[in-house]
C-alpha positions as a printed NumPy array, in Angstrom:
array([[ 86.531,  88.799, 103.15 ],
       [ 82.906,  89.866, 103.361],
       [ 81.941,  86.598, 105.037],
       [ 84.565,  87.193, 107.729],
       [ 82.893,  90.412, 108.889],
       [ 80.848,  90.474, 112.087],
       [ 77.171,  89.859, 111.347],
       [ 76.092,  93.427, 112.179],
       [ 78.671,  94.875, 109.765],
       [ 77.627,  92.459, 107.02 ],
       [ 73.955,  93.364, 107.432],
       [ 74.789,  97.066, 107.258],
       [ 76.894,  96.602, 104.117],
       [ 74.2  ,  94.438, 102.478],
       [ 71.636,  97.165, 103.028],
       [ 73.926, 100.008, 101.991],
       [ 75.085,  98.317,  98.802],
       [ 71.579,  97.04 ,  98.151],
       [ 70.365, 100.646,  98.068],
       [ 73.323, 101.788,  95.963],
       [ 72.828,  98.88 ,  93.543],
       [ 69.119,  99.737,  93.265],
       [ 69.959, 103.378,  92.506],
       [ 72.529, 102.244,  89.926],
       [ 69.928, 100.014,  88.253],
       [ 67.895, 103.179,  87.58 ],
       [ 70.824, 105.196,  86.231],
       [ 68.986, 105.801,  82.966],
       [ 66.582, 108.01 ,  84.881],
       [ 68.725, 109.4  ,  87.704],
       [ 72.174, 109.631,  85.987],
       [ 73.768, 107.902,  88.994],
       [ 75.764, 105.003,  87.615],
       [ 78.124, 102.971,  89.805],
       [ 81.032, 105.304,  89.04 ],
       [ 79.118, 108.45 ,  90.048],
       [ 77.777, 106.803,  93.194],
       [ 81.246, 105.621,  94.134],
       [ 82.682, 109.122,  93.757],
       [ 79.992, 110.467,  96.084],
       [ 80.109, 107.798,  98.784],
       [ 83.732, 106.58 ,  98.795],
       [ 85.257, 109.538, 100.666],
       [ 82.819, 108.864, 103.513],
       [ 83.489, 105.138, 103.766],
       [ 87.246, 104.735, 104.136],
       [ 90.044, 107.174, 104.715],
       [ 93.669, 107.181, 105.733],
       [ 94.232, 106.933, 109.5  ],
       [ 96.543, 109.927, 109.678],
       [ 96.669, 113.249, 107.836],
       [ 98.668, 113.084, 104.628],
       [ 99.415, 115.345, 101.725],
       [ 96.88 , 116.064,  98.99 ],
       [ 98.56 , 113.724,  96.492],
       [ 98.408, 110.698,  98.806],
       [ 94.844, 111.543,  99.782],
       [ 93.859, 111.764,  96.109],
       [ 95.419, 108.362,  95.338],
       [ 93.693, 106.813,  98.334],
       [ 90.315, 108.279,  97.382],
       [ 90.63 , 106.909,  93.847],
       [ 91.416, 103.409,  95.168],
       [ 88.463, 103.491,  97.55 ],
       [ 86.185, 104.757,  94.766],
       [ 87.215, 101.84 ,  92.547],
       [ 86.47 ,  99.403,  95.378],
       [ 83.065, 100.962,  96.053],
       [ 82.24 , 100.929,  92.33 ],
       [ 83.152,  97.235,  92.172],
       [ 80.994,  96.476,  95.21 ],
       [ 78.023,  98.336,  93.709],
       [ 78.326,  96.642,  90.325],
       [ 78.722,  93.19 ,  91.865],
       [ 76.459,  93.572,  94.914],
       [ 74.317,  90.573,  93.985],
       [ 77.272,  88.217,  93.723],
       [ 79.072,  89.597,  96.774],
       [ 76.183,  90.023,  99.199],
       [ 73.805,  87.396,  97.843],
       [ 71.538,  87.225,  94.84 ],
       [ 68.511,  88.113,  96.949],
       [ 69.802,  91.625,  97.623],
       [ 66.779,  93.085,  95.806],
       [ 64.526,  91.431,  98.382],
       [ 65.751,  93.967, 100.943],
       [ 63.227,  96.347,  99.412]])
């Protein structure tokens, strides 16, 4: 799916998840593991298109957080092994 994105979107995601992956790699110092990062960033990345109740919103946020966590933990495999070279 990532390879089907427009080039500009892919570049943006590579950089964003490159930064998040780099932060996660230093979680021993900054306490920001992939789970914590995902909880912070997920609500700002994807959301339901129409207002819903709190229960549905909570379920949706949890699903997005799991996706973001997966993308952070597997950034090298998903966006290319040279993701560290962005720095």
